[in-house]
N, C-alpha and C positions, 0 to 999 in steps of 0.2 A: 439603480446605478449598476452598471456592469463593472465587475472587478477585473482589471487586467492582470495577467500573470505576475508582472512586476509588483503591482500593488498588493496582490494576494500574498506574495512572499514577505512583504513588509508588515503584513497584518498578523501579529503574533497570536491573536485570538483565533483567527481563521486556521492557522497552522495547528494550534493546540486542539481545536475541534476535530480536525481530520486525524491527528495523532491519537486522540482519545477513542474515536470510533474504530480506527485500525487496531489499536491495542485490545479493545474489548473483543473484536471479532477474532483476532489472533489467538487470544486466550481460549476462546470457545473452540476454535479449530484444533488447537494443540490438545485439548481434552479428548477430541474424537479421532486423534491420529491413529492411523491403521498400519503404520510401518512403511508407508510410501516414502520415497526420498524427498518429496516436496508436497506442498499443498497450496491451494489458492485461498485468498481472503478477498471477499467482494464487499466493497463499501458503496453506499449510495452517493451519487454526485460524480461529475467528471472534473478532475482537478488538473491544473496546469502541469505540464511536463517538468518544469523546474522544481515544483514542489514535490512531485513524485520522485524525481531523481534525488532530491535532498533527503527525503524519508528513506529511500532505498539504501543510500550510502550510510545513513545512520545505523540501520539494521545490520548492514554488512560489517561495519566497524564494531558492532556489538556481538559478533559471533556467527551470524548467518553466513553460509557459504556464498549464496547469491540471492539477490532479490530483484525481480523484474516486475514491470507494471505495464498496463495497457488499459485504455478506456474502451467502453463498449463501442463508441463511435469509430475509434481507430480499428476496431475489429469488425467493422461494417455491420454492427448490430444496432438495435434501438438505443439511442443515447440515454445516459443517466447513471451509469455505473463505472467504477474503477476497480480493476482486479490487480492485486499484488500476488505474485508467486514467490513463495519462500522455499528455498532449498536448504535442507538441514546440512550442517557441517558433517564431515565423516564422523561416524560414531554417534549418530542422532540419539536423542533422549531415550 
């Protein structure tokens, strides 16, 4: 069964799965932070824009200066990945 973006957003387990993967990768990336003003977190799978927007706004409400996202297909690359770019607030960690 193909999951539509609307159905995906209503599926709390699907959202929780994406959030867990994003959190784990985010934690790893922060450990390797090299002083750059931002960094990318790549997760497997291409997720609906509505879900990515929802997650990005949650992170921005929780202190990140800006969070953007793009799937590999949108970037004209081989499909299957989603990239979130996190911009540290002024005075990064």
